C-alpha positions as CSV (number, residue, x, y, z in Angstrom):
1,A,105.1,105.0,102.2
2,H,107.3,101.8,102.7
3,Q,105.3,101.0,105.4
4,I,102.2,101.6,103.7
5,H,103.2,99.6,100.7
6,Q,103.8,96.6,102.8
7,F,100.8,97.0,104.6
8,A,98.7,97.1,101.4
9,S,100.6,94.0,100.1
10,A,99.7,92.0,103.4
11,R,96.2,93.2,102.9
12,W,96.1,91.9,99.2
13,L,97.0,88.4,100.8
14,E,94.5,88.2,103.2
15,S,91.8,89.4,101.0
16,S,92.8,86.4,98.7
17,A,92.4,84.2,101.5
18,V,89.3,85.5,102.6
19,L,87.7,85.1,99.0
20,S,88.7,81.6,99.1
21,R,87.2,80.9,102.5
22,S,84.1,82.5,101.2
23,F,84.1,80.1,98.4
24,L,84.6,77.3,100.4
25,L,81.6,77.8,102.7
26,R,79.3,78.8,99.9
27,A,80.4,75.2,98.3
28,A,80.0,73.3,101.6
29,P,76.0,73.1,101.7
30,V,76.1,72.0,98.0
31,V,78.4,69.1,99.0
32,D,76.4,68.0,101.6
33,R,73.3,67.8,99.4
34,L,75.2,65.8,96.7
35,E,76.0,63.6,99.4
36,Q,72.4,63.4,100.9
37,G,71.2,62.6,97.5
38,R,68.6,65.5,97.1
39,M,70.3,67.0,94.2
40,T,71.4,65.4,90.9
41,M,74.2,67.5,89.7
42,C,77.5,65.8,89.8
43,A,80.2,66.3,92.1
44,E,82.5,66.7,89.2
45,T,81.3,69.9,88.5
46,I,82.2,71.7,91.4
47,D,85.5,69.9,92.6
48,P,87.3,71.7,89.1
49,V,86.4,75.2,90.4
50,V,87.6,74.5,94.2
51,E,90.9,73.2,93.1
52,H,91.0,76.1,90.5
53,A,90.7,78.7,93.5
54,E,93.1,77.1,95.8
55,R,95.9,77.0,93.0
56,H,95.2,80.3,92.2
57,R,95.7,81.3,95.9
58,V,98.8,79.4,96.1
59,Q,100.3,81.1,93.2
60,R,99.6,84.7,94.4
61,E,101.1,83.6,97.8
62,V,104.0,82.4,96.2
63,R,104.3,85.7,94.1
64,F,103.8,87.8,97.1
65,R,106.6,85.5,99.1
66,D,109.1,86.8,96.6
67,L,107.8,90.3,96.4
68,T,108.3,90.8,99.8
69,S,111.4,88.8,100.9
70,E,113.4,91.5,102.2
71,D,110.8,93.4,104.0
72,C,107.9,91.0,105.4
73,I,105.1,91.8,107.6
74,P,103.3,89.3,110.1
75,V,99.9,88.3,109.1
76,S,97.3,88.4,111.8
77,P,96.6,84.9,113.2
78,R,92.7,85.9,112.9
79,K,93.1,86.1,109.4
80,Q,95.0,83.4,108.2
81,P,94.0,81.7,105.2
82,L,91.7,78.7,106.0
83,C,93.7,76.3,104.0
84,S,96.8,76.8,106.2
85,R,94.8,75.8,109.1
86,Q,94.2,72.8,110.7
87,R,91.2,71.5,112.6
88,G,91.4,71.6,116.1
89,A,94.7,73.2,116.0
90,E,95.5,76.8,117.5
91,P,96.0,79.4,114.6
92,Q,99.9,80.5,114.3
93,A,101.2,83.7,113.3
94,S,103.5,83.3,110.5
95,V,106.2,85.6,110.6
96,V,109.4,86.2,108.4
97,R,111.8,88.9,109.4
98,P,115.1,89.3,108.2
99,P,117.5,91.2,110.5
100,E,117.8,94.5,108.7
101,S,113.8,95.4,108.2
102,S,113.6,94.4,111.7
103,A,115.7,96.9,113.0
104,R,114.8,99.6,110.4
105,S,111.0,99.1,111.3
106,H,112.0,99.5,115.0
107,V,114.0,102.7,114.6
108,W,110.9,104.5,112.6
109,H,108.7,103.3,115.1
110,A,110.5,104.7,117.7
111,V,110.8,108.1,115.9
112,H,107.2,108.3,115.2
113,I,105.9,107.7,118.8
114,G,109.2,109.3,120.5
115,D,110.5,106.4,122.4
116,E,113.6,108.0,124.2
117,S,115.1,104.8,125.5
118,A,114.8,103.0,122.4
119,I,116.5,105.9,120.5
120,H,119.0,106.3,122.8
121,S,119.9,102.7,122.7
122,L,119.6,102.6,118.8
123,V,122.3,105.7,118.4
124,A,124.7,104.0,120.9
125,S,124.6,100.9,118.7
126,G,124.9,102.7,115.5
127,S,121.6,101.7,114.3
128,C,120.2,105.1,114.1
129,T,121.7,108.8,112.8
130,A,120.4,111.9,112.3
131,S,121.0,111.5,108.5
132,M,118.9,108.2,108.2
133,Q,116.6,108.5,105.7
134,D,112.9,106.8,104.8
135,L,111.8,106.1,101.4
136,S,110.6,109.5,100.7
137,G,113.9,111.3,101.4
138,H,112.9,112.5,104.9
139,S,115.7,112.2,107.9
140,V,115.3,111.3,111.4
141,M,115.7,114.7,112.5
142,W,112.6,115.9,110.1
143,H,110.5,113.6,111.3
144,L,111.3,114.5,115.3
145,V,110.5,118.1,114.4
146,A,107.3,117.0,112.7
147,W,106.1,115.0,115.2
148,G,106.9,117.5,117.9
149,H,109.3,115.4,119.6
150,F,111.9,118.6,120.3
151,K,113.8,117.1,122.9
152,L,114.7,114.0,121.0
153,A,115.8,116.5,118.4
154,L,118.0,118.3,120.6
155,F,119.7,114.9,121.5
156,M,120.3,114.2,118.0
157,L,122.0,117.7,117.3
158,D,124.0,117.1,120.3
159,T,125.1,113.7,119.0
160,F,125.3,114.8,115.2
161,P,126.0,118.3,114.9
162,F,125.4,120.0,111.7
163,G,128.4,119.4,109.5
164,Q,129.8,116.3,110.9
165,E,129.5,112.5,110.0
166,G,125.7,111.0,110.6
167,S,124.1,114.5,110.9
168,S,121.2,115.7,108.8
169,A,121.1,119.3,106.6
170,A,119.7,122.2,108.4
171,T,118.4,123.2,105.1
172,E,116.7,120.1,104.3
173,V,113.4,120.6,102.3
174,H,110.1,118.8,101.8
175,P,110.1,117.6,98.0
176,A,106.4,118.1,97.6
177,R,105.6,121.5,99.9
178,K,108.9,122.8,99.7
179,D,109.1,124.1,103.6
180,T,112.1,123.7,105.4
181,L,112.5,122.7,109.2
182,L,111.8,126.4,110.2
183,H,108.5,126.5,108.7
184,V,107.6,123.0,110.3
185,L,109.0,124.5,113.9
186,C,106.5,127.8,113.4
187,R,103.4,125.7,112.6
188,S,104.1,123.6,115.8
189,G,101.2,124.3,118.1
190,S,103.5,123.9,121.5
191,F,106.4,126.0,120.9
192,G,108.3,126.3,123.7
193,K,111.6,126.4,125.5
194,E,113.0,123.5,123.5
195,A,111.6,124.3,120.3
196,A,112.9,128.1,120.9
197,D,116.6,126.2,121.4
198,L,115.9,124.3,118.3
199,F,114.9,127.1,116.2
200,Q,118.2,128.9,117.2
201,R,120.4,126.0,116.4
202,I,118.9,125.3,113.1
203,L,118.8,128.8,112.1
204,N,122.8,128.9,113.0
205,G,123.6,125.7,111.6
206,E,124.0,126.0,107.9
207,D,123.4,128.6,105.1
208,C,121.5,131.1,107.3
209,A,120.6,133.2,104.2
210,A,119.1,130.6,102.1
211,L,116.9,129.3,105.4
212,L,116.1,132.9,106.0
213,N,114.8,133.6,102.6
214,A,113.4,130.1,101.5
215,R,109.8,130.0,100.4
216,D,107.4,126.7,100.4
217,K,105.6,125.8,97.5
218,A,102.6,128.7,98.6
219,G,105.6,131.3,98.2
220,E,105.5,131.8,102.1
221,T,108.7,132.4,104.0
222,F,108.5,130.8,107.9
223,L,107.7,134.7,108.9
224,D,104.6,134.2,107.2
225,V,104.0,131.2,108.8
226,A,104.9,132.5,112.4
227,V,102.4,135.4,111.5
228,A,99.6,133.1,110.6
229,T,100.2,131.4,114.1
230,P,100.8,133.8,115.4
231,N,104.4,132.9,117.0
232,F,105.8,136.2,118.6
233,W,109.1,134.6,119.6
234,V,110.1,133.7,116.4
235,L,109.3,137.4,115.0
236,R,111.1,138.9,117.9
237,Y,114.3,136.6,118.1
238,T,114.5,137.3,113.8
239,L,114.1,140.9,114.4
240,Q,116.8,141.4,116.6
241,K,119.3,138.7,115.3
242,Y,118.8,139.3,111.7
243,W,117.4,142.8,111.0
244,A,119.9,143.6,108.4
245,L,119.3,140.3,106.1
246,L,115.4,140.6,106.5
247,E,114.7,144.2,106.3
248,D,113.1,144.5,103.2
249,V,110.7,141.4,104.1
250,W,109.7,143.7,107.5
251,C,109.4,146.9,105.3
252,K,108.2,145.7,102.1
253,S,104.7,144.0,100.9
254,S,105.0,140.2,100.1
255,S,106.2,139.2,96.9
256,S,103.7,138.0,94.2
257,S,103.9,134.7,94.8
258,S,102.8,135.0,98.2
259,R,98.8,134.4,99.2
260,S,98.6,137.7,100.7
261,E,99.7,141.3,99.2
262,D,99.5,143.0,102.5
263,P,102.8,143.8,104.5
264,L,103.6,141.5,107.0
265,L,102.9,143.2,109.9
266,Q,99.6,144.4,108.7
267,R,98.5,140.8,108.4
268,L,99.8,140.2,111.8
269,T,97.7,143.2,113.4
270,T,94.6,142.2,111.2
271,R,94.8,138.5,112.8
272,I,95.0,140.0,116.3
273,G,92.0,142.3,115.7
274,Y,91.9,146.3,116.7
275,P,92.4,147.6,120.1
276,A,89.1,148.6,122.1
277,V,87.7,151.9,122.3
278,R,88.7,153.5,125.6
279,P,86.0,155.1,127.4
280,A,86.1,158.9,127.7
281,A,87.3,160.4,130.9
282,S,85.8,163.6,132.5
283,L,87.5,166.2,133.9
284,Q,86.6,166.5,137.3
285,R,86.1,170.1,138.7
286,V,88.2,171.2,141.6
287,T,86.4,172.3,144.8
288,R,85.7,175.8,144.2
289,H,85.1,177.5,147.6
290,L,88.0,180.1,146.6
291,D,87.5,182.4,143.1
292,L,90.9,181.4,141.9
293,A,89.9,181.8,138.4
294,S,89.7,185.7,139.0
295,M,93.1,185.9,140.0
296,L,94.0,185.2,136.3
297,L,92.3,188.2,134.8
298,Q,94.2,191.3,134.1
299,D,94.3,194.2,136.5
300,H,93.4,197.4,135.0
301,E,96.7,198.8,133.6
302,G,96.5,195.0,131.4
303,V,100.1,194.5,132.4
304,A,99.9,191.0,134.6
305,P,97.3,189.5,137.0
306,P,97.1,190.8,140.4
307,Y,100.1,189.5,142.9
308,A,101.6,186.9,140.0
309,D,104.9,186.1,141.1
310,V,106.0,183.0,138.8
311,A,106.4,183.4,135.1
312,F,106.2,180.4,132.8
313,R,108.5,180.6,129.7
314,V,106.6,178.6,127.2
315,A,107.1,177.5,123.5
316,A,104.9,179.7,121.3
317,Y,103.8,177.1,118.6
318,G,100.3,176.4,118.5
319,R,99.0,179.4,120.2
320,T,96.0,181.4,119.7
321,P,95.9,185.0,120.7
322,S,91.9,184.8,121.9
323,Y,92.7,184.0,125.4
324,C,93.5,187.1,126.8
325,A,89.6,188.7,126.1
326,T,87.5,186.0,127.6
327,P,87.0,186.0,131.5
328,A,88.2,182.2,131.4
329,A,91.7,183.3,129.6
330,T,94.8,183.2,131.0
331,S,96.9,186.1,131.9
332,K,99.0,188.4,130.0
333,A,101.2,186.6,127.3
334,Q,103.9,188.7,126.1
335,D,105.4,187.6,122.7
336,D,109.0,187.3,122.9
337,G,110.3,185.8,119.6
338,E,109.4,182.0,120.0
339,I,108.8,182.1,123.7
340,L,106.0,183.4,125.5
341,T,105.3,184.3,129.4
342,V,102.4,182.8,131.0
343,F,101.7,184.3,134.6
344,A,100.1,182.6,137.4
345,H,100.8,182.1,141.4
346,R,103.2,180.2,142.9
347,V,100.8,179.1,145.7
348,V,98.2,177.9,143.4
349,V,100.4,176.1,140.8
350,A,103.0,174.4,143.6
351,G,99.3,172.9,145.0
352,G,98.6,171.2,141.7
353,S,101.9,169.6,141.2
354,P,104.6,168.4,143.6
355,V,107.5,168.6,140.8
356,L,106.3,172.6,140.4
357,F,106.1,172.9,144.2
358,E,110.1,171.4,144.7
359,S,111.2,173.6,141.7
360,L,109.4,177.1,142.4
361,Q,110.9,176.7,146.1
362,R,114.3,177.0,144.9
363,C,113.5,180.0,142.3
364,Q,114.7,183.3,143.1
365,M,112.6,186.5,142.1
366,E,114.3,188.2,138.5
367,Q,113.4,190.8,136.5
368,I,110.7,189.9,133.8
369,P,111.9,190.9,130.5
370,G,109.5,193.2,128.7
371,F,107.7,194.0,132.0
372,Q,109.2,197.0,133.6
373,G,109.2,197.2,137.5
374,M,107.7,193.6,137.9
375,Q,109.9,190.4,139.2
376,A,108.9,186.9,139.4
377,C,110.3,183.4,139.4
378,I,111.1,182.4,135.9
379,F,110.2,178.8,135.0
380,R,111.0,177.3,131.7
381,V,108.6,174.9,130.6
382,D,109.9,171.8,128.7
383,S,110.0,172.8,124.9
384,S,107.8,170.2,123.8
385,I,105.0,171.7,125.4
386,S,102.9,174.4,123.5
387,V,101.6,177.6,125.1
388,R,98.1,176.6,124.4
389,T,98.4,173.2,126.3
390,W,100.1,174.8,129.3
391,R,97.3,177.3,129.6
392,F,95.0,174.4,129.7
393,V,96.6,173.2,132.6
394,I,96.9,176.3,134.5
395,H,93.2,176.9,133.8
396,Y,92.2,173.3,135.4
397,I,94.5,174.0,138.7
398,Y,92.7,177.4,138.8
399,G,89.5,175.8,138.7
400,V,88.2,177.5,135.4
401,D,85.6,175.8,133.1
402,V,87.5,174.0,130.6
403,D,85.1,171.9,128.9
404,Q,85.1,174.1,125.7
405,E,88.8,173.8,125.6
406,A,88.9,170.2,126.6
407,T,86.4,169.7,123.3
408,R,89.0,171.3,121.1
409,L,92.2,169.4,122.5
410,A,89.9,165.7,122.2
411,R,90.2,166.6,118.4
412,S,93.9,167.1,118.3
413,A,96.2,164.0,118.7
414,K,99.4,166.3,118.7
415,E,98.2,168.7,121.5
416,L,96.9,165.5,123.6
417,L,100.5,164.3,123.2
418,E,101.8,167.3,124.7
419,L,99.2,167.2,127.6
420,V,100.5,163.6,128.4
421,R,103.8,164.8,128.3
422,A,103.2,167.6,130.7
423,C,101.2,165.2,133.0
424,C,104.0,162.7,133.3
425,M,107.0,165.4,133.7
426,Y,105.4,167.7,136.1
427,S,103.0,165.3,138.1
428,L,99.7,167.0,137.2
429,P,96.5,166.0,138.5
430,T,95.5,162.3,137.7
431,P,92.3,163.6,136.0
432,I,94.0,165.4,133.1
433,L,96.2,162.4,132.3
434,S,93.2,160.3,132.3
435,F,91.5,162.6,130.3
436,A,94.6,163.0,127.8
437,E,95.1,159.5,127.5
438,A,91.7,158.1,127.0
439,S,91.4,160.6,124.2
440,L,94.6,160.1,122.5
441,C,94.2,156.4,122.7
442,N,90.9,156.8,120.8
443,L,92.7,159.0,118.2
444,L,95.7,156.9,117.2
445,S,93.9,154.6,114.7
446,S,93.3,157.9,112.5
447,A,96.6,159.7,113.6
448,P,99.9,159.2,111.0
449,A,102.1,156.3,112.0
450,S,105.2,158.8,112.6
451,L,102.8,160.0,115.9
452,A,102.0,156.4,117.1
453,L,105.6,155.8,117.0
454,E,106.4,159.1,118.9
455,V,103.7,158.2,121.4
456,F,104.9,154.4,121.9
457,V,108.6,155.7,122.3
458,F,107.5,158.6,125.0
459,A,105.3,156.0,126.9
460,Q,107.9,153.2,126.9
461,E,110.5,155.6,127.8
462,Y,108.8,157.1,130.5
463,G,107.4,153.8,131.9
464,H,104.9,155.0,134.0
465,E,102.2,152.5,135.3
466,R,99.4,154.7,134.4
467,L,100.4,154.8,130.8
468,R,99.9,151.0,130.2
469,A,96.8,151.5,128.0
470,L,98.4,154.1,125.7
471,R,101.7,151.8,125.5
472,E,99.1,148.9,124.4
473,D,97.2,150.7,121.9
474,A,100.3,152.8,120.8
475,A,102.4,149.4,119.9
476,Y,99.5,147.9,117.9
477,W,99.6,150.8,115.8
478,V,103.1,151.3,115.6
479,V,103.3,147.6,114.2
480,R,100.3,148.0,111.8
481,G,101.5,151.4,110.5
482,W,105.2,150.4,110.3
483,H,105.2,149.8,106.4
484,D,103.6,153.2,106.0
485,L,106.1,155.2,108.0
486,L,109.2,153.5,106.0
487,C,107.3,154.5,102.9
488,E,107.1,158.1,104.3
489,G,110.9,158.2,104.6
490,R,111.4,158.4,108.2
491,Q,114.4,157.7,109.5
492,V,114.0,155.6,112.9
493,N,116.7,154.8,115.5
494,E,117.3,151.6,116.6
495,P,114.1,150.2,114.3
496,A,114.7,146.4,115.5
497,C,114.6,147.0,119.1
498,I,111.4,149.6,118.8
499,L,109.5,146.9,116.8
500,S,110.6,143.9,118.9
501,T,109.6,145.9,122.2
502,A,105.9,146.6,120.4
503,L,105.5,142.9,119.3
504,G,106.2,142.2,123.1
505,M,103.9,144.8,124.4
506,I,101.1,143.1,122.1
507,E,102.1,139.6,122.7
508,A,101.9,140.5,126.8
509,V,98.2,142.2,125.8
510,L,97.2,138.6,124.5
511,R,98.6,136.9,127.5
512,L,96.6,139.0,129.4
513,R,93.6,138.4,127.7
514,A,94.0,134.7,127.5
515,G,94.2,134.4,131.2
516,G,98.0,134.0,131.2
517,T,100.5,135.8,133.3
518,P,101.8,139.1,131.3
519,Q,105.5,139.5,131.1
520,K,107.1,143.0,130.9
521,P,108.5,143.2,127.1
522,S,112.2,144.6,126.9
523,C,114.4,145.1,123.9
524,S,116.9,142.5,125.7
525,R,114.2,139.7,126.5
526,V,115.0,137.5,123.6
């Protein structure tokens, strides 16, 4: 503002010179005609006008010099008043610069253009400090951050740490917009390592709670600005370091003074856009040169399939009793409280799963409870997998037509998650996993937020490369449904770590879309 005032004052003086010059140019032809006798007008009628204009110009120039005696600006040689030039003489620039004004102008010029050598020398000579302010009250540190000179801002922090003599205030606020240095940093279009280091040092400098909750004139915190950018580094760093102080900001809707009433993370996902629909995967049929499906039929006594030598003990929840009555049904399932028994043949199921092959090799034949005189290897399936899901797996391995069962499974996100678990735990055939993953990805948009969280946590812990699409989609719906998840009263273990990892996964997807190199997200990356 001070420089604008100086420039305007200089332009005012120059404009008066231009007016005088214009008047003299208009009066010259009149004087020539008077000298030639072509006009009868007396020269006395023009001379007073010229003299008055010249006197008025001189008075304004004197007043201008009085007003700008402390901060003078050089007048361009081409725009000097005509009265100050002599014919045949080269134009000279008239400059009057007091020493203090010259040094001050040099400081702000170096700050604005980011002249490192000039600022280093000015700091060394004591002519510049981080707390030095312009007429608007903005410090040198503020200008360096606003102009994107983050390396110089770090140099100023090294030279003048917060709380020491010559340092600026970490809580500096713009008088009109009410935003802080964190707001300015989050709006930066080039947020790299230097900006990240500067962000950490400012946030850890003074009164961290005041900076975290400071709102600008629009009612937005720096997190709202980071969401609008979007700046994933700021979001993840703040999540991991200051979850306890900002839990309400992450979990609740924005305040009434903010521009949007939507929760913070919902606005982020809306800006990113919804995940693409995954193409449906078909279940390829196993070569049926052997009629293995008939081996699942019960014998004439209704006890067990013929030659069955393995008994899978599976959880009973979700089972339907209609399978035993159809040719495509599994073998006899005897209800044993909450555990059911599904019979099969070791040589068949071991061929469809290397994990089952290793496990069944070590199994010993045992007496099956509830089946007199029958011995088989007992294999206990993980309790998270229901009997209906396990039967679907057995049917596929035996080559049974599973199209009808697949149609039913494709409408149940819970059973699809069980099928994904079974595929990952027991290394089941790839077509089953592809079918379950694609179908589950397309159901996450309508599934509860708690199920999306369960899917994401499992896919992240398992870390299978084939579950990459499921991790990406689940991360999106976890972030979008985080507010709803907490409104349901769910207790989430390590919420900051889970949410930070999900944001890292979304960032990796966006980098990949933009043609960059994706980075593996982890909770300890920030």
